C-alpha positions as YAML, in Angstrom:
chain: A
units: angstrom
residues:
- id: 1
  name: MET
  ca: [54.92, 72.31, 32.35]
- id: 2
  name: LYS
  ca: [56.23, 71.60, 28.84]
- id: 3
  name: LYS
  ca: [59.69, 72.56, 30.05]
- id: 4
  name: TYR
  ca: [59.56, 69.97, 32.85]
- id: 5
  name: ARG
  ca: [58.21, 67.31, 30.51]
- id: 6
  name: ALA
  ca: [61.06, 67.99, 28.08]
- id: 7
  name: ILE
  ca: [63.59, 67.67, 30.89]
- id: 8
  name: SER
  ca: [61.95, 64.44, 32.05]
- id: 9
  name: PHE
  ca: [62.00, 62.77, 28.64]
- id: 10
  name: ALA
  ca: [65.55, 63.97, 27.97]
- id: 11
  name: LEU
  ca: [66.58, 62.24, 31.17]
- id: 12
  name: ILE
  ca: [64.72, 59.11, 30.06]
- id: 13
  name: LEU
  ca: [66.68, 58.98, 26.82]
- id: 14
  name: GLY
  ca: [69.97, 59.65, 28.56]
- id: 15
  name: LEU
  ca: [69.65, 57.27, 31.50]
- id: 16
  name: THR
  ca: [67.51, 54.36, 30.26]
- id: 17
  name: LEU
  ca: [68.99, 50.98, 31.22]
- id: 18
  name: THR
  ca: [68.68, 47.51, 29.76]
- id: 19
  name: THR
  ca: [66.81, 44.88, 31.75]
- id: 20
  name: ALA
  ca: [70.03, 43.15, 32.86]
- id: 21
  name: PRO
  ca: [70.16, 41.98, 36.52]
- id: 22
  name: ALA
  ca: [72.19, 43.91, 39.07]
- id: 23
  name: LEU
  ca: [75.89, 43.49, 38.38]
- id: 24
  name: ALA
  ca: [77.43, 45.36, 41.32]
- id: 25
  name: LYS
  ca: [78.18, 43.80, 44.67]
- id: 26
  name: THR
  ca: [78.95, 47.18, 46.21]
- id: 27
  name: PRO
  ca: [76.32, 49.90, 46.97]
- id: 28
  name: LYS
  ca: [77.02, 51.28, 43.53]
- id: 29
  name: PRO
  ca: [79.53, 50.27, 40.82]
- id: 30
  name: THR
  ca: [82.97, 51.71, 41.58]
- id: 31
  name: LEU
  ca: [85.22, 53.43, 39.08]
- id: 32
  name: ALA
  ca: [87.63, 50.50, 39.46]
- id: 33
  name: GLU
  ca: [84.87, 48.06, 38.46]
- id: 34
  name: ILE
  ca: [84.03, 50.18, 35.44]
- id: 35
  name: GLU
  ca: [87.72, 50.37, 34.44]
- id: 36
  name: ALA
  ca: [88.02, 46.59, 34.77]
- id: 37
  name: ALA
  ca: [84.94, 46.17, 32.59]
- id: 38
  name: LYS
  ca: [86.49, 48.52, 30.00]
- id: 39
  name: LYS
  ca: [89.66, 46.41, 29.90]
- id: 40
  name: VAL
  ca: [87.64, 43.23, 29.37]
- id: 41
  name: GLU
  ca: [85.69, 44.94, 26.60]
- id: 42
  name: ALA
  ca: [88.93, 46.16, 24.94]
- id: 43
  name: ALA
  ca: [90.40, 42.64, 25.04]
- id: 44
  name: LYS
  ca: [87.25, 41.20, 23.50]
- id: 45
  name: LYS
  ca: [87.33, 43.87, 20.80]
- id: 46
  name: LYS
  ca: [90.98, 43.11, 19.99]
- id: 47
  name: ALA
  ca: [90.19, 39.40, 19.62]
- id: 48
  name: ALA
  ca: [87.14, 40.17, 17.48]
- id: 49
  name: ASP
  ca: [89.17, 42.50, 15.23]
- id: 50
  name: ALA
  ca: [91.92, 39.87, 14.76]
- id: 51
  name: GLN
  ca: [89.34, 37.25, 13.88]
- id: 52
  name: ALA
  ca: [87.66, 39.69, 11.48]
- id: 53
  name: ALA
  ca: [91.01, 40.08, 9.66]
- id: 54
  name: LYS
  ca: [91.35, 36.29, 9.34]
- id: 55
  name: LEU
  ca: [87.80, 36.07, 8.07]
- id: 56
  name: ALA
  ca: [88.42, 38.80, 5.49]
- id: 57
  name: ALA
  ca: [91.54, 36.98, 4.20]
- id: 58
  name: ALA
  ca: [89.63, 33.70, 4.00]
- id: 59
  name: ASN
  ca: [86.82, 35.37, 2.10]
- id: 60
  name: GLN
  ca: [89.34, 36.82, -0.36]
- id: 61
  name: THR
  ca: [90.82, 33.36, -0.92]
- id: 62
  name: LEU
  ca: [87.34, 32.00, -1.41]
- id: 63
  name: ARG
  ca: [86.61, 34.65, -4.03]
- id: 64
  name: THR
  ca: [89.85, 33.73, -5.87]
- id: 65
  name: LEU
  ca: [89.03, 30.02, -5.80]
- id: 66
  name: THR
  ca: [85.50, 30.74, -6.95]
- id: 67
  name: ALA
  ca: [86.86, 32.68, -9.93]
- id: 68
  name: LYS
  ca: [89.19, 29.78, -10.79]
- id: 69
  name: ALA
  ca: [86.34, 27.29, -10.52]
- id: 70
  name: ASN
  ca: [84.17, 29.46, -12.75]
- id: 71
  name: ALA
  ca: [87.00, 29.75, -15.35]
- id: 72
  name: ALA
  ca: [87.48, 25.96, -15.31]
- id: 73
  name: THR
  ca: [83.76, 25.50, -15.78]
- id: 74
  name: ALA
  ca: [83.80, 27.85, -18.77]
- id: 75
  name: LEU
  ca: [86.69, 25.91, -20.33]
- id: 76
  name: TYR
  ca: [84.86, 22.69, -19.68]
- id: 77
  name: VAL
  ca: [81.73, 23.94, -21.42]
- id: 78
  name: LYS
  ca: [83.83, 25.23, -24.33]
- id: 79
  name: ALA
  ca: [85.61, 21.88, -24.68]
- id: 80
  name: GLN
  ca: [82.26, 20.08, -24.66]
- id: 81
  name: LYS
  ca: [81.02, 22.30, -27.48]
- id: 82
  name: GLU
  ca: [84.20, 21.72, -29.49]
- id: 83
  name: LEU
  ca: [83.87, 17.98, -28.92]
- id: 84
  name: ALA
  ca: [80.31, 18.06, -30.19]
- id: 85
  name: ILE
  ca: [81.47, 19.87, -33.35]
- id: 86
  name: ALA
  ca: [84.28, 17.32, -33.85]
- id: 87
  name: ASN
  ca: [81.85, 14.43, -33.39]
- id: 88
  name: ALA
  ca: [79.53, 15.93, -35.98]
- id: 89
  name: ALA
  ca: [82.46, 16.39, -38.39]
- id: 90
  name: ALA
  ca: [83.57, 12.79, -37.81]
- id: 91
  name: ARG
  ca: [80.07, 11.50, -38.50]
- id: 92
  name: ALA
  ca: [79.83, 13.56, -41.67]
- id: 93
  name: ALA
  ca: [83.23, 12.36, -42.84]
- id: 94
  name: ALA
  ca: [82.34, 8.74, -42.10]
- id: 95
  name: GLN
  ca: [79.10, 9.08, -44.03]
- id: 96
  name: TYR
  ca: [80.94, 10.69, -46.93]
- id: 97
  name: ALA
  ca: [83.54, 7.90, -46.90]
- id: 98
  name: ALA
  ca: [80.77, 5.28, -46.89]
- id: 99
  name: GLU
  ca: [79.05, 6.96, -49.83]
- id: 100
  name: THR
  ca: [82.25, 7.16, -51.87]
- id: 101
  name: ALA
  ca: [83.13, 3.54, -51.02]
- id: 102
  name: ALA
  ca: [79.69, 2.46, -52.22]
- id: 103
  name: ALA
  ca: [80.21, 4.41, -55.41]
- id: 104
  name: VAL
  ca: [83.58, 2.75, -55.95]
- id: 105
  name: GLU
  ca: [82.01, -0.66, -55.30]
- id: 106
  name: GLU
  ca: [79.37, 0.08, -57.88]
- id: 107
  name: ALA
  ca: [82.16, 1.12, -60.26]
- id: 108
  name: HIS
  ca: [83.85, -2.20, -59.63]
- id: 109
  name: ARG
  ca: [80.77, -4.04, -60.75]
- id: 110
  name: VAL
  ca: [80.37, -1.83, -63.78]
- id: 111
  name: ILE
  ca: [84.00, -2.23, -64.76]
- id: 112
  name: GLY
  ca: [83.68, -5.98, -64.33]
- id: 113
  name: ARG
  ca: [80.85, -6.03, -66.80]
- id: 114
  name: LEU
  ca: [82.83, -3.85, -69.15]
- id: 115
  name: ALA
  ca: [85.81, -6.12, -68.87]
- id: 116
  name: ALA
  ca: [83.69, -9.20, -69.56]
- id: 117
  name: ASN
  ca: [82.22, -7.54, -72.59]
- id: 118
  name: ALA
  ca: [85.70, -6.57, -73.77]
- id: 119
  name: TYR
  ca: [86.79, -10.18, -73.46]
- id: 120
  name: ILE
  ca: [83.79, -11.34, -75.42]
- id: 121
  name: MET
  ca: [84.64, -8.80, -78.03]
- id: 122
  name: GLY
  ca: [88.17, -10.16, -78.24]
- id: 123
  name: GLY
  ca: [90.09, -8.63, -75.36]
- id: 124
  name: SER
  ca: [92.98, -10.36, -73.61]
- id: 125
  name: MET
  ca: [92.11, -12.50, -70.63]
- id: 126
  name: THR
  ca: [95.42, -11.57, -69.05]
- id: 127
  name: ASP
  ca: [94.40, -7.90, -68.96]
- id: 128
  name: ILE
  ca: [90.88, -8.55, -67.65]
- id: 129
  name: GLU
  ca: [91.66, -11.12, -64.97]
- id: 130
  name: PRO
  ca: [93.02, -8.60, -62.33]
- id: 131
  name: LEU
  ca: [89.82, -6.60, -62.61]
- id: 132
  name: LEU
  ca: [87.60, -9.61, -62.06]
- id: 133
  name: SER
  ca: [89.67, -10.93, -59.14]
- id: 134
  name: ALA
  ca: [89.98, -7.59, -57.23]
- id: 135
  name: ASN
  ca: [89.21, -7.92, -53.52]
- id: 136
  name: GLY
  ca: [87.52, -4.51, -53.21]
- id: 137
  name: PRO
  ca: [87.27, -1.00, -54.58]
- id: 138
  name: GLN
  ca: [90.76, -0.01, -53.51]
- id: 139
  name: ASP
  ca: [92.31, -3.18, -54.90]
- id: 140
  name: LEU
  ca: [90.46, -2.51, -58.14]
- id: 141
  name: ILE
  ca: [91.62, 1.10, -58.28]
- id: 142
  name: ASP
  ca: [95.20, 0.00, -57.65]
- id: 143
  name: GLN
  ca: [95.05, -1.95, -60.92]
- id: 144
  name: LEU
  ca: [94.75, 1.24, -63.01]
- id: 145
  name: SER
  ca: [97.30, -0.12, -65.51]
- id: 146
  name: THR
  ca: [94.47, -2.07, -67.08]
- id: 147
  name: LEU
  ca: [92.30, 1.02, -67.59]
- id: 148
  name: SER
  ca: [93.80, 1.68, -71.00]
- id: 149
  name: THR
  ca: [91.77, -1.25, -72.23]
- id: 150
  name: LEU
  ca: [88.52, 0.14, -70.85]
- id: 151
  name: GLY
  ca: [88.46, 3.61, -72.32]
- id: 152
  name: VAL
  ca: [89.15, 7.13, -71.23]
- id: 153
  name: LYS
  ca: [85.70, 7.72, -69.71]
- id: 154
  name: ASN
  ca: [85.94, 4.86, -67.29]
- id: 155
  name: THR
  ca: [89.52, 5.82, -66.38]
- id: 156
  name: ILE
  ca: [88.38, 9.29, -65.33]
- id: 157
  name: ALA
  ca: [85.52, 7.84, -63.31]
- id: 158
  name: LEU
  ca: [87.80, 5.50, -61.41]
- id: 159
  name: GLU
  ca: [90.36, 8.23, -60.72]
- id: 160
  name: ARG
  ca: [87.56, 10.44, -59.38]
- id: 161
  name: PHE
  ca: [86.35, 7.64, -57.11]
- id: 162
  name: LYS
  ca: [89.88, 7.00, -55.89]
- id: 163
  name: ALA
  ca: [90.36, 10.66, -55.02]
- id: 164
  name: ALA
  ca: [87.01, 10.72, -53.21]
- id: 165
  name: GLU
  ca: [87.95, 7.69, -51.16]
- id: 166
  name: VAL
  ca: [91.30, 9.25, -50.20]
- id: 167
  name: VAL
  ca: [89.54, 12.44, -49.09]
- id: 168
  name: ALA
  ca: [86.94, 10.50, -47.15]
- id: 169
  name: ARG
  ca: [89.57, 8.43, -45.36]
- id: 170
  name: ALA
  ca: [91.60, 11.49, -44.50]
- id: 171
  name: ALA
  ca: [88.49, 13.28, -43.17]
- id: 172
  name: LYS
  ca: [87.54, 10.26, -41.10]
- id: 173
  name: ALA
  ca: [91.07, 9.96, -39.69]
- id: 174
  name: ALA
  ca: [91.19, 13.68, -38.87]
- id: 175
  name: ALA
  ca: [87.80, 13.54, -37.18]
- id: 176
  name: ASP
  ca: [88.79, 10.50, -35.13]
- id: 177
  name: THR
  ca: [92.01, 12.22, -34.08]
- id: 178
  name: ALA
  ca: [90.12, 15.38, -33.17]
- id: 179
  name: LYS
  ca: [87.65, 13.36, -31.15]
- id: 180
  name: VAL
  ca: [90.45, 11.68, -29.17]
- id: 181
  name: GLU
  ca: [92.19, 14.99, -28.52]
- id: 182
  name: GLN
  ca: [88.99, 16.71, -27.54]
- id: 183
  name: GLN
  ca: [88.12, 13.93, -25.13]
- id: 184
  name: LYS
  ca: [91.55, 14.27, -23.55]
- id: 185
  name: ALA
  ca: [91.03, 18.02, -23.22]
- id: 186
  name: THR
  ca: [87.57, 17.51, -21.80]
- id: 187
  name: ASP
  ca: [88.84, 15.03, -19.21]
- id: 188
  name: LYS
  ca: [91.67, 17.39, -18.28]
- id: 189
  name: VAL
  ca: [89.35, 20.38, -17.83]
- id: 190
  name: ALA
  ca: [86.85, 18.28, -15.89]
- id: 191
  name: ALA
  ca: [89.66, 17.20, -13.55]
- id: 192
  name: ALA
  ca: [90.75, 20.83, -13.14]
- id: 193
  name: LYS
  ca: [87.18, 21.83, -12.39]
- id: 194
  name: LYS
  ca: [86.90, 19.14, -9.75]
- id: 195
  name: VAL
  ca: [90.11, 20.34, -8.09]
- id: 196
  name: ALA
  ca: [88.85, 23.92, -8.13]
- id: 197
  name: ASP
  ca: [85.42, 22.90, -6.84]
- id: 198
  name: ASP
  ca: [86.96, 20.80, -4.06]
- id: 199
  name: ALA
  ca: [89.25, 23.66, -3.05]
- id: 200
  name: LYS
  ca: [86.31, 26.04, -3.12]
- id: 201
  name: ALA
  ca: [84.24, 23.69, -0.95]
- id: 202
  name: GLU
  ca: [87.05, 23.30, 1.58]
- id: 203
  name: GLN
  ca: [87.60, 27.05, 1.69]
- id: 204
  name: ALA
  ca: [83.86, 27.61, 2.16]
- id: 205
  name: LYS
  ca: [84.01, 25.26, 5.17]
- id: 206
  name: GLU
  ca: [86.95, 27.23, 6.55]
- id: 207
  name: VAL
  ca: [85.11, 30.52, 6.03]
- id: 208
  name: ALA
  ca: [82.04, 29.11, 7.79]
- id: 209
  name: LYS
  ca: [84.22, 27.96, 10.70]
- id: 210
  name: LEU
  ca: [85.90, 31.38, 10.94]
- id: 211
  name: GLN
  ca: [82.52, 33.11, 10.71]
- id: 212
  name: LYS
  ca: [81.22, 31.01, 13.58]
- id: 213
  name: VAL
  ca: [84.20, 32.01, 15.72]
- id: 214
  name: GLN
  ca: [83.75, 35.64, 14.71]
- id: 215
  name: ASP
  ca: [80.06, 35.56, 15.64]
- id: 216
  name: ALA
  ca: [80.89, 34.08, 19.04]
- id: 217
  name: LEU
  ca: [83.56, 36.75, 19.66]
- id: 218
  name: MET
  ca: [81.14, 39.50, 18.67]
- id: 219
  name: ARG
  ca: [78.56, 38.13, 21.11]
- id: 220
  name: GLU
  ca: [81.23, 38.15, 23.83]
- id: 221
  name: LEU
  ca: [82.17, 41.71, 22.89]
- id: 222
  name: MET
  ca: [78.54, 42.85, 23.01]
- id: 223
  name: SER
  ca: [78.12, 41.13, 26.37]
- id: 224
  name: ALA
  ca: [81.25, 42.82, 27.74]
- id: 225
  name: ARG
  ca: [80.08, 46.16, 26.38]
- id: 226
  name: LYS
  ca: [76.66, 45.63, 27.97]
- id: 227
  name: VAL
  ca: [78.31, 44.88, 31.33]
- id: 228
  name: ARG
  ca: [80.41, 48.04, 31.08]
- id: 229
  name: THR
  ca: [77.54, 50.33, 30.02]
- id: 230
  name: THR
  ca: [75.20, 48.81, 32.62]
- id: 231
  name: LEU
  ca: [77.76, 49.44, 35.36]
- id: 232
  name: GLU
  ca: [78.23, 53.02, 34.18]
- id: 233
  name: GLN
  ca: [74.49, 53.65, 33.98]
- id: 234
  name: GLN
  ca: [73.82, 52.02, 37.34]
- id: 235
  name: ARG
  ca: [76.45, 54.23, 38.87]
- id: 236
  name: GLN
  ca: [74.96, 57.37, 37.28]
- id: 237
  name: LEU
  ca: [71.44, 56.46, 38.44]
- id: 238
  name: ALA
  ca: [72.63, 55.64, 41.93]
- id: 239
  name: LEU
  ca: [74.60, 58.89, 42.20]
- id: 240
  name: LEU
  ca: [71.64, 60.92, 40.92]
- id: 241
  name: GLU
  ca: [69.10, 59.26, 43.23]
- id: 242
  name: GLU
  ca: [71.47, 59.44, 46.20]
- id: 243
  name: SER
  ca: [72.07, 63.13, 45.53]
- id: 244
  name: GLN
  ca: [68.33, 63.79, 45.30]
- id: 245
  name: ALA
  ca: [67.66, 61.92, 48.54]
- id: 246
  name: ASN
  ca: [70.43, 63.83, 50.36]
- id: 247
  name: GLN
  ca: [69.07, 67.11, 49.05]
- id: 248
  name: ALA
  ca: [65.59, 66.19, 50.27]
- id: 249
  name: GLU
  ca: [66.95, 65.72, 53.82]
- id: 250
  name: LEU
  ca: [68.43, 69.22, 53.75]
- id: 251
  name: THR
  ca: [65.46, 71.05, 52.18]
- id: 252
  name: PRO
  ca: [63.07, 72.77, 54.65]
- id: 253
  name: GLY
  ca: [59.43, 73.69, 54.14]
- id: 254
  name: GLN
  ca: [58.29, 70.53, 52.36]
- id: 255
  name: LYS
  ca: [54.53, 69.98, 52.25]
- id: 256
  name: ASN
  ca: [52.89, 66.72, 53.18]
- id: 257
  name: VAL
  ca: [51.17, 66.71, 49.76]
- id: 258
  name: TRP
  ca: [52.11, 69.10, 47.00]
- id: 259
  name: PRO
  ca: [49.36, 70.95, 45.09]
- id: 260
  name: ASP
  ca: [48.51, 69.75, 41.59]
- id: 261
  name: ILE
  ca: [50.01, 72.15, 39.03]
- id: 262
  name: GLY
  ca: [49.24, 70.06, 35.96]
- id: 263
  name: PHE
  ca: [52.08, 67.61, 35.47]
- id: 264
  name: LYS
  ca: [51.18, 64.94, 32.90]
- id: 265
  name: GLY
  ca: [52.49, 61.44, 32.33]
- id: 266
  name: ARG
  ca: [51.68, 58.79, 29.74]
- id: 267
  name: SER
  ca: [48.27, 58.72, 28.06]
- id: 268
  name: THR
  ca: [47.97, 54.91, 28.29]
- id: 269
  name: ILE
  ca: [48.71, 52.10, 30.73]
- id: 270
  name: ARG
  ca: [50.52, 48.82, 30.01]
- id: 271
  name: THR
  ca: [49.26, 46.57, 32.80]
- id: 272
  name: THR
  ca: [46.18, 44.72, 34.00]
- id: 273
  name: GLN
  ca: [45.11, 44.70, 37.63]
- id: 274
  name: ALA
  ca: [46.32, 41.11, 37.80]
- id: 275
  name: GLN
  ca: [49.81, 42.26, 36.83]
- id: 276
  name: ARG
  ca: [49.67, 45.11, 39.34]
- id: 277
  name: ASP
  ca: [48.69, 42.61, 42.04]
- id: 278
  name: LYS
  ca: [51.71, 40.46, 41.11]
- id: 279
  name: ALA
  ca: [53.98, 43.50, 41.42]
- id: 280
  name: VAL
  ca: [52.54, 44.25, 44.89]
- id: 281
  name: ALA
  ca: [53.04, 40.62, 45.94]
- id: 282
  name: TYR
  ca: [56.67, 40.73, 44.79]
- id: 283
  name: ALA
  ca: [57.38, 43.95, 46.69]
- id: 284
  name: LYS
  ca: [55.71, 42.55, 49.80]
- id: 285
  name: ALA
  ca: [57.86, 39.41, 49.63]
- id: 286
  name: GLN
  ca: [61.07, 41.47, 49.47]
- id: 287
  name: VAL
  ca: [60.04, 43.61, 52.45]
- id: 288
  name: LEU
  ca: [59.05, 40.61, 54.53]
- id: 289
  name: ALA
  ca: [62.36, 38.95, 53.63]
- id: 290
  name: ARG
  ca: [64.08, 42.01, 55.16]
- id: 291
  name: LYS
  ca: [66.24, 42.59, 52.08]
- id: 292
  name: PRO
  ca: [68.78, 45.42, 52.56]
- id: 293
  name: TYR
  ca: [68.67, 48.84, 50.92]
- id: 294
  name: ILE
  ca: [71.71, 49.44, 48.66]
- id: 295
  name: TRP
  ca: [72.03, 52.31, 46.20]
- id: 296
  name: GLY
  ca: [71.92, 51.37, 42.52]
- id: 297
  name: THR
  ca: [70.63, 47.81, 42.93]
- id: 298
  name: GLN
  ca: [67.46, 46.09, 41.74]
- id: 299
  name: GLY
  ca: [67.61, 42.69, 43.35]
- id: 300
  name: PRO
  ca: [67.47, 39.94, 43.95]
- id: 301
  name: LYS
  ca: [69.54, 40.39, 47.13]
- id: 302
  name: SER
  ca: [69.19, 44.15, 47.66]
- id: 303
  name: PHE
  ca: [67.23, 47.13, 46.33]
- id: 304
  name: ASP
  ca: [67.01, 50.87, 46.21]
- id: 305
  name: CYS
  ca: [63.58, 52.54, 45.87]
- id: 306
  name: SER
  ca: [63.37, 52.59, 42.06]
- id: 307
  name: GLY
  ca: [65.12, 49.21, 41.87]
- id: 308
  name: LEU
  ca: [62.28, 47.65, 43.91]
- id: 309
  name: VAL
  ca: [59.68, 49.20, 41.57]
- id: 310
  name: TYR
  ca: [61.54, 48.02, 38.48]
- id: 311
  name: SER
  ca: [61.97, 44.45, 39.73]
- id: 312
  name: ALA
  ca: [58.38, 44.20, 40.97]
- id: 313
  name: TYR
  ca: [56.91, 44.95, 37.57]
- id: 314
  name: LYS
  ca: [59.52, 42.89, 35.78]
- id: 315
  name: ALA
  ca: [58.39, 39.98, 37.97]
- id: 316
  name: ALA
  ca: [54.81, 40.80, 36.92]
- id: 317
  name: GLY
  ca: [55.71, 40.17, 33.27]
- id: 318
  name: LEU
  ca: [56.84, 43.52, 31.90]
- id: 319
  name: SER
  ca: [60.07, 43.66, 29.94]
- id: 320
  name: TRP
  ca: [61.97, 45.99, 27.63]
- id: 321
  name: PRO
  ca: [60.96, 48.01, 25.62]
- id: 322
  name: ASP
  ca: [57.68, 48.34, 27.54]
- id: 323
  name: TRP
  ca: [59.47, 48.48, 30.88]
- id: 324
  name: ASP
  ca: [62.91, 49.75, 31.81]
- id: 325
  name: ARG
  ca: [65.18, 50.57, 34.73]
- id: 326
  name: LEU
  ca: [64.81, 54.29, 35.46]
- id: 327
  name: ASN
  ca: [65.04, 56.49, 38.53]
- id: 328
  name: SER
  ca: [62.23, 57.90, 40.66]
- id: 329
  name: ALA
  ca: [61.78, 61.14, 38.70]
- id: 330
  name: LEU
  ca: [61.76, 59.44, 35.33]
- id: 331
  name: TYR
  ca: [59.13, 56.90, 36.35]
- id: 332
  name: SER
  ca: [56.73, 59.79, 36.95]
- id: 333
  name: GLY
  ca: [56.77, 60.56, 33.23]
- id: 334
  name: TYR
  ca: [56.79, 56.87, 32.32]
- id: 335
  name: THR
  ca: [53.37, 56.14, 33.90]
- id: 336
  name: LYS
  ca: [49.80, 57.41, 33.54]
- id: 337
  name: HIS
  ca: [48.88, 59.92, 36.23]
- id: 338
  name: VAL
  ca: [45.84, 59.22, 38.43]
- id: 339
  name: SER
  ca: [44.57, 61.23, 41.40]
- id: 340
  name: LEU
  ca: [45.34, 60.06, 44.90]
- id: 341
  name: LYS
  ca: [41.64, 59.27, 45.35]
- id: 342
  name: GLU
  ca: [41.78, 56.86, 42.40]
- id: 343
  name: LEU
  ca: [44.76, 54.84, 43.62]
- id: 344
  name: VAL
  ca: [44.64, 51.05, 43.27]
- id: 345
  name: PRO
  ca: [47.20, 48.52, 44.55]
- id: 346
  name: GLY
  ca: [50.22, 48.56, 42.28]
- id: 347
  name: ASP
  ca: [50.12, 52.29, 41.47]
- id: 348
  name: LEU
  ca: [53.34, 54.18, 42.08]
- id: 349
  name: LEU
  ca: [53.74, 57.07, 44.52]
- id: 350
  name: PHE
  ca: [56.29, 59.84, 44.13]
- id: 351
  name: TYR
  ca: [57.94, 62.15, 46.68]
- id: 352
  name: SER
  ca: [59.56, 65.50, 45.81]
- id: 353
  name: TYR
  ca: [61.33, 68.07, 47.99]
- id: 354
  name: LYS
  ca: [60.05, 71.03, 45.91]
- id: 355
  name: GLY
  ca: [56.91, 69.74, 44.27]
- id: 356
  name: THR
  ca: [58.47, 69.45, 40.81]
- id: 357
  name: ILE
  ca: [59.24, 66.46, 38.63]
- id: 358
  name: SER
  ca: [62.95, 67.20, 38.61]
- id: 359
  name: THR
  ca: [63.10, 67.15, 42.45]
- id: 360
  name: ILE
  ca: [61.38, 63.77, 42.91]
- id: 361
  name: HIS
  ca: [63.71, 61.71, 45.10]
- id: 362
  name: HIS
  ca: [61.67, 58.68, 46.20]
- id: 363
  name: ILE
  ca: [59.19, 56.18, 44.73]
- id: 364
  name: THR
  ca: [57.01, 53.49, 46.33]
- id: 365
  name: ILE
  ca: [54.34, 50.90, 45.41]
- id: 366
  name: TYR
  ca: [50.82, 51.47, 46.73]
- id: 367
  name: ALA
  ca: [49.58, 48.48, 48.75]
- id: 368
  name: GLY
  ca: [46.00, 49.67, 49.37]
- id: 369
  name: ASN
  ca: [44.24, 51.19, 52.41]
- id: 370
  name: GLY
  ca: [46.64, 54.12, 52.56]
- id: 371
  name: MET
  ca: [49.72, 51.89, 52.86]
- id: 372
  name: MET
  ca: [52.74, 51.25, 50.64]
- id: 373
  name: TRP
  ca: [55.69, 48.95, 50.10]
- id: 374
  name: GLU
  ca: [58.99, 50.76, 49.77]
- id: 375
  name: ALA
  ca: [62.76, 50.56, 49.83]
- id: 376
  name: ASN
  ca: [63.15, 53.47, 52.22]
- id: 377
  name: SER
  ca: [66.81, 54.15, 52.93]
- id: 378
  name: ARG
  ca: [70.10, 52.61, 54.03]
- id: 379
  name: ASN
  ca: [69.23, 53.19, 57.67]
- id: 380
  name: ARG
  ca: [65.64, 51.92, 57.63]
- id: 381
  name: GLY
  ca: [65.79, 49.31, 54.84]
- id: 382
  name: LEU
  ca: [62.62, 48.00, 53.11]
- id: 383
  name: LEU
  ca: [59.34, 48.93, 54.79]
- id: 384
  name: PHE
  ca: [55.55, 48.58, 54.86]
- id: 385
  name: SER
  ca: [54.44, 52.12, 55.75]
- id: 386
  name: ASN
  ca: [51.76, 54.80, 55.53]
- id: 387
  name: ILE
  ca: [51.80, 56.82, 52.31]
- id: 388
  name: TYR
  ca: [51.96, 60.08, 54.35]
- id: 389
  name: SER
  ca: [54.91, 58.94, 56.45]
- id: 390
  name: ILE
  ca: [57.25, 60.77, 54.07]
- id: 391
  name: LYS
  ca: [56.90, 64.46, 53.32]
- id: 392
  name: GLY
  ca: [56.51, 65.81, 49.78]
- id: 393
  name: LEU
  ca: [53.97, 63.37, 48.30]
- id: 394
  name: MET
  ca: [53.14, 64.36, 44.73]
- id: 395
  name: PRO
  ca: [49.38, 64.89, 44.10]
- id: 396
  name: PHE
  ca: [49.11, 61.96, 41.72]
- id: 397
  name: GLY
  ca: [49.95, 58.30, 41.41]
- id: 398
  name: GLY
  ca: [51.54, 56.62, 38.42]
- id: 399
  name: ARG
  ca: [49.69, 53.67, 36.88]
- id: 400
  name: VAL
  ca: [52.10, 51.44, 34.96]
...
């Protein structure tokens, strides 16, 4: 029993299909159709690979532009810091110049008093007059020829003030020059950053555009691959089920109902009775519409036996991964086993030519009152028939 279950589940893994609709117009997909699908897939892959190369190049350009933009930003920040330092130096120099100018102005007043006193004490008016008529500290300092009349101490003081004023003016001029240069540098770096940022933004748009194209091509590739694999799997399922059905016709000694030797299916069910009733109604509608029997198809225009079961429960609301396109034998391990006495409409019935899971060749949907809906064969089509009308009924039903 374990051996048969292992074989069954291995087949499930190997032959499980997606829930795509039937893609073949012929009884089963031909090798030519599969080859054509492979060529389409290869063309889609080539286009996707070429687009991937373009996208990679665009991403590399974007990384380069991003690095340039980051470098420009760093220079901009550095220039801003240097400008702040220059501004602080200019302010300090201006303050120092103001302080020294005030000191020189105070010296002017002091010297004026000294000169007046010297005149009172008998000094020459000609010597004192330039000091009293000076227009400012610098004008006063420029008249140093008169300092000999004022004493050595005052001469030293005025020379010191003159030197301080020269230093202050030079510092102020240097700071102003630095401020102008730094502003130019800041403007230049800001402009460079804008260029880099604009280029980066444009490249990002280009990358996004290329990515969108790449995504679309990959979806097309996946779709083409799905078509190809679905055709291949449909062909394999059709060949397997057709082979099993042919073998059943040639195998003698089949029982009407095989004895129960302990085969097990799922431990749980996935449907309600309402869903099972919908599946029965769908199968009934296909039979009454006299749809043809074609190997490897699952509607909507034609069906094989497992294709009718798959489509009926898909119409009832089941979808992947809870429900998948399998063949007759695999569905026996994909459903919960119930005895034939416990059958309810919607349960699945299985037919085997040797009473084993691996030799199940046909599957139907129980309609109630000992009847079933089935896709019987190419010769007889879709039928409403008695559950014992086919030999080799397995001793259990499968509840989905």
